VOROLO-974739 format. One record per atom (N, C-alpha, C): atom name; x, y, z; residue in one letter. Coordinates in steps of 0.001 Angstrom, whole numbers. Atoms other than C-alpha are relative to their C-alpha. Last residue first. Layout:
<sites>
atome:c1:c2:c3:residu
CA:X:Y:Z:A
...
</sites>
This chain:
<sites>
atome:c1:c2:c3:residu
N:849:-180:-1165:X
CA:-70468:58860:47627:X
C:-581:1388:85:X
N:-789:-374:-1178:X
CA:-67443:58577:45330:X
C:-829:211:1244:X
N:-888:1109:-330:X
CA:-69428:56658:42714:X
C:809:292:1241:X
N:-927:355:1046:X
CA:-72150:59283:42792:X
C:884:-1152:445:X
N:-1395:-167:-397:X
CA:-75184:59513:45051:X
C:865:-377:-1195:X
N:29:-895:-1164:X
CA:-78897:60067:44392:X
C:1406:202:560:X
N:-801:-1205:191:X
CA:-78532:58661:40867:X
C:-123:1014:1138:X
N:957:-1073:297:X
CA:-81360:56099:41068:X
C:665:1372:5:X
N:838:338:1161:X
CA:-78887:53230:40735:X
C:-914:1154:-379:X
N:-809:-213:1205:X
CA:-76393:54875:43123:X
C:-836:-250:-1256:X
N:-163:-1452:129:X
CA:-79042:55141:45819:X
C:831:350:-1228:X
N:1268:-528:487:X
CA:-79911:51479:45169:X
C:70:1517:-179:X
N:142:332:1414:X
CA:-76274:50447:45479:X
C:-1276:553:-587:X
N:-946:-863:710:X
CA:-75951:52309:48773:X
C:-109:-248:-1500:X
N:594:-1336:49:X
CA:-79125:50556:49958:X
C:925:979:-736:X
N:1135:60:920:X
CA:-77729:47138:49016:X
C:-619:1386:-141:X
N:-579:-44:1344:X
CA:-74455:48016:50723:X
C:-1088:-58:-1074:X
N:-436:-1383:223:X
CA:-76439:48813:53875:X
C:614:145:-1389:X
N:1164:-861:252:X
CA:-78295:45486:53681:X
C:377:1459:-272:X
N:634:282:1287:X
CA:-74957:43641:53209:X
C:-1232:873:-239:X
N:-746:-540:1134:X
CA:-73141:45335:56103:X
C:-716:-196:-1336:X
N:-340:-1422:-62:X
CA:-75621:44906:58955:X
C:611:499:-1313:X
N:1071:-769:-633:X
CA:-77491:41594:59071:X
C:283:1499:53:X
N:1302:170:636:X
CA:-75425:39594:56546:X
C:-1098:887:596:X
N:-38:-89:1460:X
CA:-71886:40719:57374:X
C:-1403:23:-593:X
N:-412:-1374:325:X
CA:-72331:41436:61073:X
C:-63:200:-1513:X
N:1126:-881:-298:X
CA:-74300:38190:61374:X
C:334:1468:-292:X
N:1066:213:983:X
CA:-71630:36148:59567:X
C:-1165:951:231:X
N:-397:-674:1235:X
CA:-68840:37671:61666:X
C:-1094:-121:-1051:X
N:-76:957:1094:X
CA:-70651:36605:64822:X
C:323:775:-1275:X
N:-1383:444:230:X
CA:-70460:38380:68167:X
C:120:-1116:-1038:X
N:196:1181:833:X
CA:-73874:40112:67841:X
C:1371:-561:-372:X
N:1352:502:-286:X
CA:-73952:42714:70636:X
C:-275:-1301:-747:X
N:39:345:-1423:X
CA:-70171:43253:70593:X
C:-1365:-544:401:X
N:-634:1308:-155:X
CA:-70262:43088:66792:X
C:7:-439:1459:X
N:959:991:492:X
CA:-72750:45976:66720:X
C:567:-1401:192:X
N:1038:124:-1029:X
CA:-70429:48043:68939:X
C:-1067:-1010:-420:X
N:-561:730:-1144:X
CA:-67535:47356:66549:X
C:-1047:-205:1091:X
N:-82:1414:400:X
CA:-69637:48388:63538:X
C:536:-840:1157:X
N:1364:510:72:X
CA:-70532:51667:65296:X
C:1:-1488:-371:X
N:495:187:-1360:X
CA:-66939:52329:66311:X
C:-1406:-580:-7:X
N:-693:1142:-579:X
CA:-65747:51782:62739:X
C:-517:-290:1406:X
N:488:1201:687:X
CA:-68379:54136:61345:X
C:622:-1240:616:X
N:1305:296:-590:X
CA:-67528:56767:63953:X
C:-613:-1242:-636:X
N:-236:499:-1358:X
CA:-63881:56614:62896:X
C:-1314:-367:682:X
N:-654:1301:-45:X
CA:-64758:56832:59197:X
C:168:-548:1410:X
N:-515:-36:-1378:X
CA:-67281:59650:59261:X
C:630:-1357:315:X
N:-1437:303:9:X
CA:-67672:59872:55467:X
C:631:149:1384:X
N:-635:-1195:-555:X
CA:-71131:61518:55766:X
C:1513:-152:102:X
N:226:-1086:954:X
CA:-72460:58838:53407:X
C:616:1308:468:X
N:-781:239:1214:X
CA:-70859:56141:55544:X
C:-144:1155:-985:X
N:-1412:-217:-314:X
CA:-72195:57548:58809:X
C:876:-165:-1240:X
N:-207:-1430:-205:X
CA:-75706:57839:57390:X
C:1469:309:272:X
N:67:-645:1306:X
CA:-75613:54277:56065:X
C:289:1498:116:X
N:-1263:285:673:X
CA:-74481:52990:59455:X
C:41:675:-1370:X
N:-1056:-755:-669:X
CA:-77404:54749:61139:X
C:1348:-225:-679:X
N:161:-1396:415:X
CA:-79909:53405:58583:X
C:1095:861:613:X
N:-517:-88:1362:X
CA:-78588:49876:59185:X
C:-82:1429:-520:X
N:-1454:146:-85:X
CA:-79107:50307:62917:X
C:639:99:-1376:X
N:-550:-1242:-530:X
CA:-82622:51703:62360:X
C:1526:-72:86:X
N:250:-246:-1414:X
CA:-83481:48726:60175:X
C:615:1330:427:X
N:-1142:319:-839:X
CA:-83643:48669:56377:X
C:-328:395:1439:X
N:116:-440:-1390:X
CA:-86481:48473:53870:X
C:1259:-379:775:X
N:320:1061:-935:X
CA:-85448:48080:50242:X
C:-58:548:1426:X
N:-948:130:-1092:X
CA:-85633:51238:48129:X
C:-406:-1153:910:X
N:-1105:-958:55:X
CA:-87171:51850:44717:X
C:1031:-207:1092:X
N:199:-1005:-1039:X
CA:-89295:48716:44400:X
C:1227:895:79:X
N:337:-1288:571:X
CA:-88798:47001:41040:X
C:-243:1077:1027:X
N:-1218:-722:377:X
CA:-86948:44077:42573:X
C:-259:1347:-612:X
N:-515:-685:-1185:X
CA:-90175:42963:44281:X
C:1231:826:-338:X
N:969:-1011:-415:X
CA:-91782:42184:40917:X
C:523:795:1190:X
N:9:-1047:1018:X
CA:-88686:40436:39591:X
C:-968:1113:383:X
N:-1234:-787:-79:X
CA:-88188:38463:42796:X
C:-32:1167:-975:X
N:85:-772:-1243:X
CA:-91833:37351:42884:X
C:1233:880:150:X
N:907:-1158:166:X
CA:-91705:36321:39210:X
C:-113:875:1247:X
N:-617:-1141:669:X
CA:-88567:34209:39936:X
C:-954:1176:-204:X
N:542:-1201:-644:X
CA:-90267:31917:42440:X
C:516:1282:-648:X
N:1452:147:-129:X
CA:-89848:28629:40541:X
C:-654:1236:601:X
N:606:3:1334:X
CA:-86361:29658:39431:X
C:-1519:-42:94:X
N:117:-1392:442:X
CA:-85436:30510:43040:X
C:-677:69:-1364:X
N:1018:-611:-865:X
CA:-86179:26944:44203:X
C:-217:1464:-413:X
N:1286:414:572:X
CA:-84187:25595:41264:X
C:-1161:607:781:X
N:133:-734:1256:X
CA:-81256:27653:42531:X
C:-1308:-361:-705:X
N:390:-1394:-263:X
CA:-81705:26411:46125:X
C:-191:813:-1282:X
N:1351:-95:-583:X
CA:-81771:22776:44897:X
C:-402:1442:301:X
N:927:-660:928:X
CA:-78734:23192:42627:X
C:-1398:156:586:X
N:-461:-1344:338:X
CA:-76132:22524:45317:X
C:-973:745:-916:X
N:18:-860:-1193:X
CA:-77880:19537:46892:X
C:294:1453:-379:X
N:1399:-261:-336:X
CA:-78593:17989:43492:X
C:-140:890:1217:X
N:480:-1004:952:X
CA:-74944:18367:42477:X
C:-1464:359:272:X
N:-413:-1334:-427:X
CA:-73955:16571:45689:X
C:-491:1091:-959:X
N:1158:-815:-395:X
CA:-76069:13496:44849:X
C:375:1447:370:X
N:1004:212:-1047:X
CA:-74996:13443:42110:X
C:599:-854:1120:X
N:896:1145:147:X
CA:-71803:14372:40230:X
C:-1074:-6:1092:X
N:125:690:-1285:X
CA:-70202:17809:40058:X
C:-1046:-1108:-132:X
N:-1309:143:-644:X
CA:-68865:19413:36873:X
C:-35:-739:1336:X
N:-1024:451:941:X
CA:-71776:19203:34423:X
C:1317:-336:693:X
N:246:1402:353:X
CA:-74448:19328:37128:X
C:1082:-542:-930:X
N:-192:806:-1216:X
CA:-72947:22529:38527:X
C:-203:-1475:-304:X
N:-1432:92:-290:X
CA:-72592:24042:35062:X
C:270:-858:1232:X
N:-668:847:989:X
CA:-76198:23274:34058:X
C:1466:-220:368:X
N:482:1362:-255:X
CA:-77651:24731:37272:X
C:689:-986:-946:X
N:-613:486:-1239:X
CA:-75499:27841:36907:X
C:-406:-1442:298:X
N:-1427:177:223:X
CA:-76497:28316:33273:X
C:722:-532:1231:X
N:-155:1243:757:X
CA:-80185:27729:33995:X
C:1483:-300:-237:X
N:205:1083:-957:X
CA:-79955:30459:36640:X
C:148:-1361:-675:X
N:-1107:-12:-948:X
CA:-78437:32880:34119:X
C:-120:-1157:993:X
N:-1185:580:646:X
CA:-80879:31917:31388:X
C:1181:-79:971:X
N:276:1415:255:X
CA:-83897:32521:33632:X
C:1221:-678:-605:X
N:-100:696:-1285:X
CA:-82423:35769:34936:X
C:-266:-1498:-169:X
N:-1401:31:-434:X
CA:-81816:37016:31387:X
C:145:-813:1279:X
N:-697:1097:669:X
CA:-85294:35939:30247:X
C:1473:-57:371:X
N:155:1290:-682:X
CA:-86918:38114:32916:X
C:824:-1098:-662:X
N:1345:547:-144:X
CA:-85593:41336:31402:X
C:29:-1380:651:X
N:35:1447:199:X
CA:-82400:43388:31727:X
C:-1402:-534:326:X
N:743:435:1177:X
CA:-82901:47138:31297:X
C:-37:-1486:-260:X
N:-814:-207:1193:X
CA:-80253:48505:33618:X
C:-639:-613:-1251:X
N:-189:-1447:128:X
CA:-82582:48946:36598:X
C:827:350:-1225:X
N:1228:-556:586:X
CA:-83629:45320:35974:X
C:120:1514:-167:X
N:93:311:1420:X
CA:-80021:44248:36506:X
C:-1260:569:-643:X
N:-1086:-630:747:X
CA:-79416:46007:39812:X
C:-171:-221:-1498:X
N:213:-1442:1:X
CA:-82819:45047:41234:X
C:1048:717:-838:X
N:1102:-300:923:X
CA:-82460:41396:40249:X
C:-194:1504:-130:X
N:-490:350:1330:X
CA:-79071:41126:41964:X
C:-1051:362:-1055:X
N:-922:-1081:377:X
CA:-80405:42921:45048:X
C:497:-215:-1428:X
N:857:-1163:254:X
CA:-83305:40444:45168:X
C:850:1195:-416:X
N:486:157:1365:X
CA:-80753:37658:44791:X
C:-965:1126:-355:X
N:-1049:-300:961:X
CA:-78950:38984:47843:X
C:-489:-143:-1438:X
N:-326:-1433:-20:X
CA:-82023:39148:50036:X
C:991:362:-1095:X
N:1186:-721:471:X
CA:-83197:35654:49024:X
C:292:1496:-69:X
N:-9:151:1447:X
CA:-79702:34200:49402:X
C:-1185:741:-608:X
N:-841:-1084:506:X
CA:-79752:35651:52912:X
C:161:-98:-1516:X
N:822:-1207:-14:X
CA:-82714:33407:53760:X
C:798:1209:-496:X
N:773:-130:1232:X
CA:-80557:30508:52555:X
C:-924:1215:3:X
N:822:-1176:-288:X
CA:-77950:30916:55270:X
C:-863:326:-1222:X
N:1405:414:109:X
CA:-76495:27393:55093:X
C:-961:1143:352:X
N:689:-295:-1260:X
CA:-73133:28775:56323:X
C:-1478:-392:13:X
N:-870:272:-1148:X
CA:-70764:27361:53671:X
C:-759:141:1313:X
N:-137:1438:-193:X
CA:-73514:27208:51051:X
C:803:-321:1264:X
N:1307:526:-397:X
CA:-74402:30882:51467:X
C:94:-1488:284:X
N:284:-418:-1372:X
CA:-70764:31977:51406:X
C:-1312:-555:521:X
N:-948:688:-875:X
CA:-70011:29917:48288:X
C:-261:360:1456:X
N:449:1379:-163:X
CA:-73182:31146:46630:X
C:929:-775:929:X
N:1190:27:-842:X
CA:-72201:34765:47261:X
C:-448:-1432:264:X
N:-444:-219:-1381:X
CA:-68704:34286:45884:X
C:-1178:-63:971:X
N:-790:1178:-382:X
CA:-70143:32791:42689:X
C:466:116:1454:X
N:949:1050:-359:X
CA:-72790:35536:42520:X
C:728:-1270:425:X
N:598:-358:-1284:X
CA:-70101:38224:42615:X
C:-943:-1103:466:X
N:-1044:242:-1005:X
CA:-68234:36450:39831:X
C:-511:323:1403:X
N:-80:1448:-192:X
CA:-71468:36320:37832:X
C:1076:-361:1020:X
N:1106:386:-869:X
CA:-71915:40057:38384:X
C:-2:-1500:262:X
N:-332:-479:-1343:X
CA:-68469:40740:36942:X
C:-1084:-416:996:X
N:-1021:907:-525:X
CA:-69366:38529:33975:X
C:469:424:1388:X
N:616:1290:-324:X
CA:-72603:40445:33397:X
C:1023:-937:631:X
N:799:-222:-1204:X
CA:-70860:43828:33550:X
C:-621:-1315:470:X
N:-967:-143:-1088:X
CA:-68283:42616:31036:X
C:-720:197:1327:X
N:-493:1339:-297:X
CA:-71138:41401:28810:X
C:1038:37:1113:X
N:1022:699:-777:X
CA:-72808:44820:29053:X
C:475:-1394:373:X
N:3:-606:-1333:X
CA:-69598:46532:27931:X
C:-1014:-687:905:X
N:-1177:425:-781:X
CA:-69227:44088:25027:X
C:13:570:1414:X
N:-1186:-746:391:X
CA:-72840:44769:23890:X
C:1180:-444:863:X
N:-452:-1071:-892:X
CA:-75355:42020:24627:X
C:1246:694:-532:X
N:-903:487:-1039:X
CA:-76573:40080:21561:X
C:429:1157:891:X
N:-953:-1045:-367:X
CA:-79575:41385:19678:X
C:853:-498:1148:X
N:152:-1038:1018:X
CA:-81648:38844:17783:X
C:988:1131:250:X
N:1103:-912:-238:X
CA:-80297:36121:20046:X
C:-54:1054:-1111:X
N:1151:427:781:X
CA:-78107:33309:18732:X
C:-1230:856:265:X
N:-308:-92:1420:X
CA:-74798:34814:19825:X
C:-1210:-330:-869:X
N:201:-1371:457:X
CA:-76225:35416:23301:X
C:242:148:-1494:X
N:1427:-247:174:X
CA:-76560:31694:23919:X
C:-246:1374:-601:X
N:434:800:1144:X
CA:-72836:31203:23326:X
C:-1477:227:-282:X
N:-489:-660:1214:X
CA:-71946:34050:25664:X
C:-470:-739:-1243:X
N:789:-1210:190:X
CA:-74170:32613:28404:X
C:433:732:-1267:X
N:1351:371:422:X
CA:-72676:29143:28026:X
C:-838:1238:-280:X
N:-78:509:1369:X
CA:-69137:30508:28162:X
C:-1382:-338:-540:X
N:-260:-1120:905:X
CA:-69883:32623:31241:X
C:51:-455:-1460:X
N:1183:-874:-3:X
CA:-71497:29725:33117:X
C:191:1133:-1004:X
N:1013:658:816:X
CA:-68663:27375:32092:X
C:-1280:840:-87:X
N:-435:-57:1405:X
CA:-65999:29737:33429:X
C:-1078:-581:-915:X
N:160:-1385:443:X
CA:-67925:30183:36692:X
C:393:148:-1472:X
N:1443:-231:116:X
CA:-68219:26415:37140:X
C:-248:1401:-542:X
N:437:626:1239:X
CA:-64516:26033:36394:X
C:-1502:173:-230:X
N:-569:-719:1157:X
CA:-63557:28577:39055:X
C:-460:-583:-1333:X
N:598:-1308:270:X
CA:-66107:27064:41522:X
C:645:744:-1178:X
N:431:-109:1401:X
CA:-64985:23433:41209:X
C:-443:1405:-384:X
N:-1078:379:912:X
CA:-62922:23284:44400:X
C:-369:242:-1464:X
N:-1136:-897:-214:X
CA:-65396:25240:46526:X
C:1117:-298:-1012:X
N:325:-1292:622:X
CA:-68338:23352:45022:X
C:1177:951:118:X
N:-24:168:1449:X
CA:-66783:19977:45829:X
C:-290:1317:-711:X
N:-1386:159:412:X
CA:-66024:21029:49399:X
C:119:-128:-1512:X
N:-671:-1292:-150:X
CA:-69543:22330:49977:X
C:1433:-69:-522:X
N:472:-848:1093:X
CA:-71025:19112:48561:X
C:664:1379:57:X
N:-572:498:1256:X
CA:-68884:16977:50884:X
C:-396:884:-1176:X
N:-1401:-421:43:X
CA:-69768:19097:53929:X
C:666:-443:-1304:X
N:-954:880:-679:X
CA:-73457:18592:53200:X
C:1421:533:-135:X
N:-956:564:955:X
CA:-75698:21505:52236:X
C:1022:-837:775:X
N:-1381:-471:-104:X
CA:-78629:22144:54566:X
C:871:-712:-1027:X
N:-957:915:-651:X
CA:-82163:21409:53411:X
C:1413:556:-3:X
N:-795:734:988:X
CA:-84354:24433:52544:X
C:1032:-887:711:X
N:280:1434:-80:X
CA:-86728:25300:55401:X
C:785:-810:-1033:X
N:-624:514:-1225:X
CA:-85308:28781:55922:X
C:-210:-1499:160:X
N:-1417:288:249:X
CA:-86128:29578:52296:X
C:683:-602:1219:X
N:-139:1317:616:X
CA:-89864:29284:52977:X
C:1474:-390:-135:X
N:271:989:-1049:X
CA:-89707:32245:55361:X
C:159:-1419:-537:X
N:-1151:-69:-900:X
CA:-88063:34324:52657:X
C:-163:-992:1152:X
N:-1051:846:556:X
CA:-90678:33068:50204:X
C:1273:63:857:X
N:408:1411:14:X
CA:-93438:34401:52451:X
C:1113:-878:-556:X
N:-232:539:-1340:X
CA:-91656:37674:53157:X
C:-369:-1478:62:X
N:-1439:93:-196:X
CA:-91498:38325:49419:X
C:328:-565:1379:X
N:-538:1079:818:X
CA:-95163:37497:48848:X
C:1490:-190:269:X
N:501:1258:-525:X
CA:-96280:39674:51767:X
C:579:-1182:-768:X
N:-696:260:-1247:X
CA:-94075:42577:50714:X
C:-411:-1347:568:X
N:-1393:313:311:X
CA:-95371:42377:47146:X
C:769:-359:1262:X
N:-5:1340:564:X
CA:-98989:42193:48365:X
C:1421:-432:-309:X
N:201:917:-1114:X
CA:-98447:45238:50592:X
C:7:-1445:-487:X
N:-1246:44:-763:X
CA:-97004:47114:47624:X
C:-110:-989:1156:X
N:-971:733:788:X
CA:-100034:46194:45491:X
C:1324:-134:739:X
N:348:1419:-93:X
CA:-102455:47268:48225:X
C:998:-848:-786:X
N:-355:445:-1336:X
CA:-100687:50623:48489:X
C:-282:-1489:152:X
N:-1448:152:-40:X
CA:-100887:51095:44717:X
C:466:-509:1349:X
N:-358:1160:802:X
CA:-104649:50408:44750:X
C:1499:-252:36:X
N:310:1196:-781:X
CA:-105161:52827:47636:X
C:411:-1260:-763:X
</sites>
């Protein structure tokens, strides 16, 4: 009963911050344009800052771990660009939870996420002037203040998915390519928006595939 109550609390806390995220102010067109142009330099600065910090830790990340971190930072850069472009901040919550889940499953602790977010906030302010830098860092600062909820929720074994997402996952794991394509096409006919297909169908399924890989239920080839 105690474990059930804890899970229910985690779900409640996570749903609460997801609802809060929908109230975050939209990003202006000027800020989006500045971020798009500066993104390669922002990413470079984030990686440099993180590497420099690591040199002063008792145990710096191994080269293989640093490569993994830099790949993840590139993924986060693309994610932020998509989130900013469409002002879909509730999807930032889902994606950052996936990010936390992947890293915690590999032994990364809270201080990594704090440093990573600090690095992005620093890089954006360093390369983009106010007020646009404030617009772009607001969602990141919002996550920093709620980081304990993400870390706690990221420890759950499998994120919940809908029946449609479960069906797509089954088709993918069974390698039924033509049926997979037809299913995605039928979903698009009901929800004629590329963003919705991406964020409401594909991303949650990819998250589940990643989780199955993390807990060694599937291999790299599926």
